[in-house]
Backbone as CSV, one residue per row, in Angstrom:
resi,resn,N_x,N_y,N_z,CA_x,CA_y,CA_z,C_x,C_y,C_z
1,ILE,25.834,68.751,33.694,27.086,69.059,32.776,28.391,68.225,33.265
2,THR,28.908,66.921,32.718,30.069,66.356,33.953,31.566,66.807,32.944
3,LEU,31.939,67.648,33.518,33.309,67.893,32.961,34.592,67.045,33.157
4,GLN,35.242,66.560,31.944,36.452,65.758,32.413,37.950,66.411,32.983
5,PRO,38.291,66.185,33.817,39.451,67.021,33.803,40.459,68.114,33.238
6,GLY,40.625,68.782,33.627,41.247,69.541,32.435,40.707,70.585,31.405
7,SER,39.264,70.566,31.777,38.214,71.255,31.079,37.499,72.386,31.643
8,ARG,37.510,73.509,30.733,36.526,75.171,31.236,35.199,74.966,30.610
9,LEU,34.396,75.144,31.417,33.064,75.820,30.908,32.478,77.410,31.746
10,SER,32.279,78.282,30.540,32.026,79.536,30.744,30.797,79.720,30.306
11,TYR,29.882,80.659,31.019,28.720,80.671,31.059,28.226,81.929,31.230
12,PRO,26.746,82.825,31.507,26.584,83.616,31.933,25.869,83.255,33.487
13,GLU,26.017,84.362,34.329,24.893,84.106,35.632,23.313,83.706,35.263
14,GLU,23.090,83.981,34.233,21.725,84.143,33.673,21.642,83.834,32.286
15,PHE,21.187,82.754,31.921,20.446,82.810,30.355,19.685,83.766,29.889
16,ASP,19.681,83.871,28.624,18.986,84.902,28.053,17.436,84.593,27.772
17,ARG,16.542,85.400,27.537,15.271,84.549,27.752,15.054,83.494,26.251
18,ASP,15.889,83.721,24.956,15.723,83.253,23.827,16.758,82.347,23.769
19,LYS,17.868,81.889,25.000,18.769,81.111,24.275,19.415,80.750,25.482
20,ARG,20.121,79.465,25.334,21.019,79.237,26.399,22.333,78.851,26.165
21,GLU,23.596,79.486,26.018,25.059,79.530,25.544,25.880,78.993,26.491
22,VAL,26.620,78.434,26.258,28.026,77.732,26.953,29.268,77.818,26.397
23,ILE,30.771,77.764,26.775,31.460,78.323,26.108,32.274,76.964,26.454
24,LEU,32.720,75.600,25.629,33.405,74.607,26.392,35.088,74.502,26.082
25,SER,36.188,74.379,26.646,36.870,74.285,26.196,37.740,73.077,26.631
26,GLY,37.824,71.568,26.096,37.910,70.508,26.773,36.993,69.440,26.202
27,GLU,36.665,68.604,27.309,35.846,67.473,26.949,34.525,67.756,28.233
28,GLY,33.189,66.887,27.486,32.515,66.893,28.499,31.151,66.216,28.210
29,PHE,30.489,66.147,29.303,29.114,65.078,28.305,27.958,66.050,29.043
30,PHE,26.973,66.391,28.457,25.698,67.053,28.356,24.483,66.448,28.468
31,ASP,23.929,66.757,29.297,22.324,66.300,29.489,21.491,67.566,30.104
32,ILE,21.004,68.280,28.746,20.194,69.181,28.781,18.892,69.219,28.515
33,ALA,17.694,69.417,29.449,16.585,69.576,29.651,15.883,70.342,28.383
34,ARG,14.786,69.680,27.855,14.153,70.286,26.559,13.257,71.663,27.104
35,ASP,13.961,72.354,26.451,13.239,74.140,26.105,13.241,74.762,24.737
36,PRO,12.353,74.079,24.019,12.019,74.476,22.909,11.984,76.198,22.119
37,GLU,11.580,76.921,23.756,11.852,78.330,22.961,12.952,79.077,23.393
38,ARG,14.021,78.026,24.044,15.337,78.531,24.383,16.340,77.387,23.930
39,PRO,17.047,77.634,22.736,17.739,76.183,22.071,19.127,76.336,23.295
40,PHE,19.731,75.325,23.093,21.045,75.500,24.082,22.091,75.346,22.942
41,ARG,23.010,75.969,23.452,24.540,75.898,22.207,25.908,75.739,23.105
42,VAL,26.539,74.658,22.250,27.812,74.817,23.107,28.464,75.197,21.569
43,TYR,29.150,76.214,22.333,30.667,76.649,21.502,31.994,76.089,22.198
44,ALA,32.304,75.186,21.305,33.877,74.503,21.474,34.781,74.607,20.410
45,GLY,35.921,75.216,20.461,36.822,75.510,19.221,36.078,76.003,18.263
46,GLU,35.885,75.281,16.913,35.826,75.741,16.100,34.462,75.322,15.387
47,ILE,33.332,74.622,16.328,31.984,74.379,16.045,30.945,74.970,16.613
48,VAL,29.771,74.861,16.298,28.716,75.201,17.446,27.748,73.904,17.304
49,THR,27.708,73.523,18.410,26.452,72.351,18.672,25.017,72.756,19.121
50,LYS,23.814,72.565,18.610,22.772,73.399,18.683,21.234,72.341,19.043
51,VAL,21.100,72.189,20.234,20.366,70.993,21.005,19.175,71.965,21.440
52,LEU,17.866,71.301,21.545,16.494,71.571,21.899,16.793,70.786,23.358
53,GLY,17.144,69.753,23.649,16.962,68.935,24.312,17.254,67.550,23.983
54,THR,18.483,67.074,24.687,19.502,65.915,24.583,19.946,65.270,25.297
55,SER,21.045,64.448,24.692,22.341,64.042,25.925,23.235,63.737,24.743
56,PHE,24.615,64.323,24.998,25.578,64.678,24.037,27.091,64.636,24.641
57,HIS,27.692,64.295,23.847,29.286,64.273,24.196,30.345,64.804,23.472
58,ILE,30.503,66.301,23.910,31.857,66.597,23.067,33.781,66.538,23.892
59,LYS,34.104,66.656,22.823,35.636,66.701,22.845,36.090,67.394,21.947
60,ALA,36.645,68.507,22.424,37.436,69.743,21.878,38.460,70.488,22.872
61,TYR,39.628,69.728,23.138,40.988,70.133,23.525,42.114,70.952,22.660
62,GLU,42.165,72.023,22.953,42.755,72.920,22.074,43.872,72.505,21.518
63,LYS,44.663,71.276,21.829,45.600,70.996,21.762,45.654,69.659,20.516
64,ASP,43.966,69.462,20.947,44.005,68.083,19.586,43.853,68.561,17.981
65,ALA,44.210,67.270,17.419,43.958,67.632,16.084,42.506,67.228,15.284
66,ASP,41.570,67.137,16.310,39.991,67.039,15.776,38.806,67.072,16.890
67,ILE,37.882,67.994,16.606,36.964,68.215,17.575,35.616,66.767,17.197
68,THR,35.299,66.463,18.324,34.355,65.502,18.099,33.287,65.695,19.091
69,VAL,31.939,65.542,18.177,30.421,65.118,19.254,29.799,64.067,19.105
70,LYS,28.990,63.320,20.190,28.810,62.536,20.141,27.304,62.370,20.576
71,VAL,26.554,61.683,20.102,25.383,61.859,20.327,24.715,60.466,21.451
72,VAL,23.895,60.449,22.022,23.554,59.820,23.166,21.812,59.468,22.777
73,THR,21.703,60.240,22.836,19.730,60.602,22.454,19.217,62.132,22.419
74,GLY,18.260,62.391,21.459,17.652,63.208,20.818,18.494,63.473,19.837
75,LYS,18.638,64.452,19.097,19.182,65.265,18.000,19.878,66.248,17.807
76,VAL,21.179,66.625,17.781,21.780,67.730,17.518,22.533,68.547,16.014
77,SER,22.511,69.673,16.123,22.806,70.074,14.821,24.460,70.445,14.877
78,VAL,25.766,70.801,14.277,27.154,70.786,14.129,27.029,71.672,13.353
79,LEU,27.743,72.973,13.339,28.269,73.748,12.244,29.171,74.394,12.784
80,THR,30.366,74.468,11.790,31.565,74.882,11.963,31.186,76.745,12.076
81,SER,31.893,76.990,13.364,31.659,78.246,13.594,32.803,79.383,13.049
82,GLY,33.674,78.530,12.603,35.120,79.663,12.165,35.471,78.914,10.842
83,LEU,35.995,79.700,9.315,36.534,78.868,8.354,37.355,79.500,8.403
84,SER,38.732,79.269,8.033,40.268,80.026,7.042,39.883,80.980,6.737
85,LYS,41.032,82.325,6.840,39.989,83.184,5.766,40.307,83.116,4.452
86,GLU,40.776,82.394,3.811,41.075,82.334,2.635,39.811,81.481,2.171
87,ARG,39.029,80.235,3.216,38.465,79.440,2.505,36.620,81.109,2.464
88,ARG,36.927,81.515,3.749,35.916,82.951,3.766,36.063,83.632,2.563
89,ALA,37.353,83.884,1.898,37.590,84.827,0.864,36.595,84.085,-0.183
90,ALA,37.007,82.848,-0.358,36.429,82.100,-1.350,35.003,81.872,-1.641
91,GLY,34.604,82.786,-0.339,32.631,82.350,-0.185,31.834,81.019,-0.208
92,GLU,33.181,79.856,0.590,32.920,78.974,1.143,31.480,79.467,2.722
93,PRO,30.418,78.623,2.768,29.664,78.041,3.462,30.404,77.336,4.432
94,ALA,29.838,77.477,5.547,29.673,76.999,6.724,29.372,75.686,6.670
95,GLU,30.037,74.605,7.301,29.107,73.081,6.808,28.708,73.212,8.152
96,GLY,27.293,72.088,7.742,26.831,71.632,8.985,26.011,70.249,9.117
97,LEU,26.010,69.720,9.805,25.508,68.149,9.809,24.362,68.233,11.337
98,ILE,23.712,67.207,10.676,21.829,67.045,11.976,23.059,65.612,12.493
99,LEU,22.901,65.174,13.525,23.231,64.161,14.238,22.172,63.381,15.101
100,THR,21.611,61.861,15.027,21.041,61.214,16.003,21.389,60.146,16.908
101,PRO,20.929,59.522,17.964,21.529,58.625,18.650,22.370,57.639,17.801
102,ASN,23.824,57.318,18.698,25.165,56.381,18.167,26.002,57.123,16.848
103,GLN,25.418,58.442,16.175,26.405,59.117,15.195,27.194,60.262,15.994
104,MET,28.261,60.450,15.674,29.519,61.687,15.700,29.616,62.247,14.419
105,ALA,29.939,63.228,14.962,30.511,64.051,13.940,31.852,64.448,13.974
106,VAL,32.581,65.203,13.531,34.013,64.699,13.264,34.504,65.902,12.861
107,TYR,35.147,67.125,13.535,35.968,68.326,12.786,37.153,68.210,12.743
108,ALA,37.917,67.776,11.709,39.605,67.713,11.464,39.631,69.578,11.114
109,ARG,40.697,69.950,12.171,41.216,70.926,12.008,42.183,71.538,10.399
110,SER,42.786,70.260,10.389,43.399,70.973,9.471,44.001,69.712,8.369
111,PRO,43.506,69.410,6.996,42.570,70.592,6.416,41.218,70.761,6.994
112,GLU,40.759,71.623,6.982,39.063,71.760,7.657,38.065,71.338,6.908
113,LYS,37.414,70.377,7.902,36.555,69.366,7.151,35.455,68.832,8.479
114,LEU,34.420,68.812,8.120,33.646,68.324,9.313,32.980,67.018,8.718
115,THR,32.956,65.843,9.201,32.302,64.505,8.694,31.461,63.690,9.772
116,ARG,30.608,62.741,9.407,29.679,61.801,9.642,29.814,61.032,9.937
117,THR,30.019,60.350,11.286,29.935,58.779,11.318,29.561,58.271,12.240
118,LEU,29.403,56.803,12.353,29.223,56.203,13.781,30.419,56.551,14.841
119,VAL,29.311,56.063,16.239,30.622,56.087,17.445,30.862,55.093,17.600
120,GLU,32.063,55.230,18.700,33.195,53.296,18.298,32.191,52.221,19.196
121,ASN,31.362,52.860,19.391,30.639,51.568,19.746,29.303,51.648,20.084
122,PRO,28.777,51.713,19.237,27.211,51.802,18.892,26.261,51.463,19.718
123,GLY,25.283,51.519,20.997,24.605,51.282,21.701,23.073,50.867,21.204
124,ILE,22.127,50.115,21.915,20.706,50.116,21.147,19.688,51.202,22.118
125,ILE,19.175,51.935,21.135,19.110,53.117,21.750,17.770,53.303,22.460
126,LYS,17.211,53.576,23.357,16.442,53.595,24.344,15.010,53.494,24.439
127,SER,15.057,54.207,22.542,13.243,54.074,22.126,13.249,53.384,21.282
128,SER,13.717,52.563,21.079,13.717,51.419,20.087,13.322,50.225,20.964
129,ALA,12.983,50.392,22.286,12.569,48.882,22.843,12.749,47.689,22.644
130,LYS,13.941,47.581,21.701,14.680,46.315,21.753,15.351,45.708,22.750
131,LYS,15.386,44.471,22.941,16.069,43.873,23.763,17.249,42.834,22.903
132,SER,17.946,42.312,24.221,19.052,41.329,23.847,18.827,40.370,23.092
133,SER,17.685,39.583,23.310,17.334,38.351,23.037,16.641,38.829,21.696
134,ASP,15.958,39.932,21.442,15.584,40.062,20.096,16.878,39.607,18.770
135,TYR,17.199,39.524,19.416,19.193,39.405,18.350,18.993,37.991,17.857
136,ASN,18.598,37.078,18.137,18.908,35.530,18.210,17.996,35.309,16.873
137,PHE,18.993,35.098,16.398,17.960,34.741,14.832,18.105,32.953,14.483
138,GLU,16.705,32.396,14.165,16.856,31.150,13.550,15.817,31.474,12.198
139,ASP,17.107,30.844,11.006,16.352,31.313,9.728,15.712,32.198,9.782
140,ALA,15.897,33.292,9.750,15.676,34.763,10.011,15.862,35.465,8.438
141,PRO,15.332,35.652,7.180,15.598,36.456,6.301,16.482,37.660,6.623
142,VAL,18.007,37.790,5.510,18.541,38.975,6.066,17.584,40.346,6.069
143,PRO,16.440,40.309,5.414,16.153,41.501,5.563,15.440,42.041,6.735
144,GLN,15.169,40.635,7.807,14.648,41.009,8.720,15.245,41.324,9.375
145,VAL,16.647,40.497,9.521,17.844,40.799,10.264,18.112,41.999,10.326
146,PHE,18.803,42.635,9.347,18.880,44.182,8.899,17.964,45.005,9.554
147,ARG,16.595,45.059,9.349,15.580,45.621,10.100,15.338,45.656,11.368
148,ALA,16.132,44.549,12.281,16.042,44.752,13.660,17.042,45.670,13.738
149,LEU,18.577,45.588,13.398,19.416,45.968,13.805,19.223,47.751,13.096
150,GLU,18.393,47.824,12.624,17.845,49.312,12.050,17.467,49.838,13.560
151,GLU,16.253,48.819,13.716,15.670,49.567,14.837,16.282,50.061,16.304
152,GLY,16.952,48.703,16.172,17.649,48.744,17.389,18.897,49.808,18.061
153,TYR,19.404,49.658,17.195,20.814,51.189,17.183,20.325,52.639,15.827
154,GLY,19.409,52.595,15.083,19.281,53.606,14.995,20.108,53.822,13.823
155,VAL,20.614,52.626,13.156,21.585,53.176,12.182,21.290,52.734,10.957
156,PRO,20.579,53.236,9.741,20.283,52.612,8.240,21.389,51.496,7.704
157,ILE,21.187,50.251,7.206,21.768,49.664,6.716,21.414,49.669,5.021
158,VAL,22.114,49.816,4.079,22.076,49.516,2.767,22.484,48.803,2.315
159,TYR,21.534,47.967,1.218,22.207,46.877,1.009,21.047,46.184,-0.513
160,ASN,21.823,45.354,-1.412,21.004,44.836,-2.510,19.650,43.849,-2.029
161,ALA,18.968,44.335,-1.793,17.845,43.326,-1.733,17.533,42.358,-2.543
162,ASP,17.565,42.406,-3.903,17.347,41.241,-4.462,18.649,40.477,-4.522
163,GLN,19.735,41.060,-4.113,20.687,39.364,-4.655,20.565,38.789,-3.100
164,LEU,19.856,39.727,-1.953,20.211,39.181,-0.839,18.888,37.721,-0.366
165,ALA,18.013,38.501,-1.694,16.792,38.078,-0.981,16.531,36.424,-0.549
166,GLY,17.430,35.182,-0.878,17.401,34.041,-0.905,18.247,33.939,0.628
167,CYS,18.734,34.819,1.405,19.553,34.670,2.524,19.235,34.443,3.984
168,THR,19.392,33.767,4.776,19.035,33.615,6.171,19.555,33.720,6.801
169,VAL,20.041,33.929,8.204,20.589,33.828,9.270,20.301,33.049,10.510
170,THR,21.065,32.032,10.918,20.739,31.322,12.160,22.353,31.915,12.783
171,ALA,21.816,32.405,13.725,22.542,32.808,15.073,22.346,33.397,16.235
172,PRO,22.844,33.499,17.479,22.635,34.063,18.585,23.462,35.252,18.895
173,LEU,22.913,36.415,19.032,24.002,37.709,18.762,23.143,38.557,20.163
174,GLU,23.267,37.608,20.754,22.432,38.717,22.234,23.694,39.937,23.017
175,ASN,24.563,39.085,22.941,26.091,39.248,23.626,26.413,40.067,22.682
176,GLU,26.738,40.467,21.733,27.530,41.223,20.935,27.192,42.448,20.574
177,ASN,28.301,43.287,20.249,27.925,44.576,19.935,28.005,44.603,18.307
178,LEU,27.469,45.967,17.902,26.875,46.093,16.545,27.762,45.446,15.614
179,TYR,29.239,45.830,15.578,30.130,45.967,14.776,30.295,43.811,14.826
180,GLU,30.563,43.307,16.703,30.468,42.175,16.344,29.464,41.374,15.380
181,LYS,28.052,41.959,15.514,26.674,41.392,14.775,26.959,41.270,13.506
182,LEU,27.406,42.596,13.158,27.718,42.558,11.490,28.555,41.562,10.767
183,ASP,29.834,41.806,11.862,31.202,40.382,11.004,30.364,39.463,10.942
184,MET,29.572,38.679,12.098,29.233,37.620,12.419,28.109,37.439,10.767
185,ILE,26.941,37.975,10.871,26.265,38.186,9.472,26.837,38.314,8.410
186,CYS,28.020,38.993,8.196,28.523,39.270,6.652,29.152,38.015,6.804
187,LYS,29.435,37.635,7.591,30.445,36.020,7.231,29.360,34.595,6.820
188,VAL,28.346,35.167,7.733,27.266,34.217,6.877,26.399,34.317,5.337
189,ILE,26.736,35.541,5.360,26.104,35.702,3.448,26.936,35.992,2.817
190,ARG,28.398,35.931,2.954,29.677,36.134,2.100,29.593,37.922,1.295
191,ALA,29.674,38.263,2.730,29.448,39.871,2.750,30.275,40.530,3.628
192,SER,30.706,41.715,2.896,31.367,42.314,3.781,30.640,44.448,3.847
193,TYR,31.061,44.958,4.807,30.355,45.869,5.206,31.344,47.532,5.245
194,GLU,31.118,48.753,4.635,31.964,49.492,5.432,30.693,50.600,6.047
195,ILE,31.534,51.567,6.826,30.373,52.562,7.315,30.327,53.787,6.318
196,VAL,29.818,54.203,5.812,29.589,55.252,4.934,29.245,56.286,5.197
197,ASP,29.442,57.851,6.212,28.797,58.470,6.412,27.550,58.200,7.459
198,ALA,27.614,57.555,8.113,27.155,56.743,9.709,26.282,55.967,8.801
199,GLN,25.899,55.363,7.821,24.989,54.430,7.379,26.295,53.275,7.062
200,VAL,25.889,51.510,7.250,26.544,50.546,7.006,26.166,50.129,5.357
201,VAL,26.738,50.064,4.945,26.901,49.773,3.690,27.365,48.162,3.172
202,ILE,26.432,47.060,2.928,26.739,46.178,2.755,27.075,45.865,1.408
203,THR,28.163,44.761,1.340,28.391,44.548,-0.416,28.669,42.803,-0.032
204,SER,27.782,42.279,-1.312,27.724,40.435,-1.101,27.767,40.315,-2.292
205,LYS,28.219,39.107,-2.589,28.329,38.045,-3.815,26.887,37.278,-4.409
206,GLY,25.965,37.512,-2.753,25.025,36.735,-2.742,24.947,34.823,-2.379
207,CYS,24.280,34.595,-1.671,24.250,33.702,-1.132,24.596,32.208,-1.518
208,ARG,24.924,31.006,-1.387,25.142,29.664,-1.666,23.119,29.052,-1.383
């Protein structure tokens, strides 16, 4: 666990036999050994992050309006640990999300809301076995291009396959980040994109 300046971590002298729990105030990066019989939980402000074994980043300063959890490897679940008295009285359940690499959870403290989106700069995930040169396209059909991005970054891409069936892409994209790749591809196919619930949604009028 690597903490940023001004951050605090509380933990027991020995973990229990069936769980590993710590309390974070501030910001830290966690690289946790896999142990299915003893899940690892981080309590940070109003959220709880639960993992079996993975690496992730949590930012939960008391003065910040938001708490964020970013996943680098593996899979984590993020749950709200405390709703306001009014929402508890109304019988609202705690919110929860499952995150995979390149995804992040954002918990807004006011109003209380937990959402999922993509990290600021998604990287090629290690398990994909993709190389930078795999993104040099020459007359590549759009479905092939989007499939390469999905496999490399672990990000679902939603688009109208019929509308883009005749579209191809020729572009060297080995040095661009994911968003720059998407910008260039969308320019070629006369499209735009937005991030919705950690997915890339493509809107296009079709190709000439």
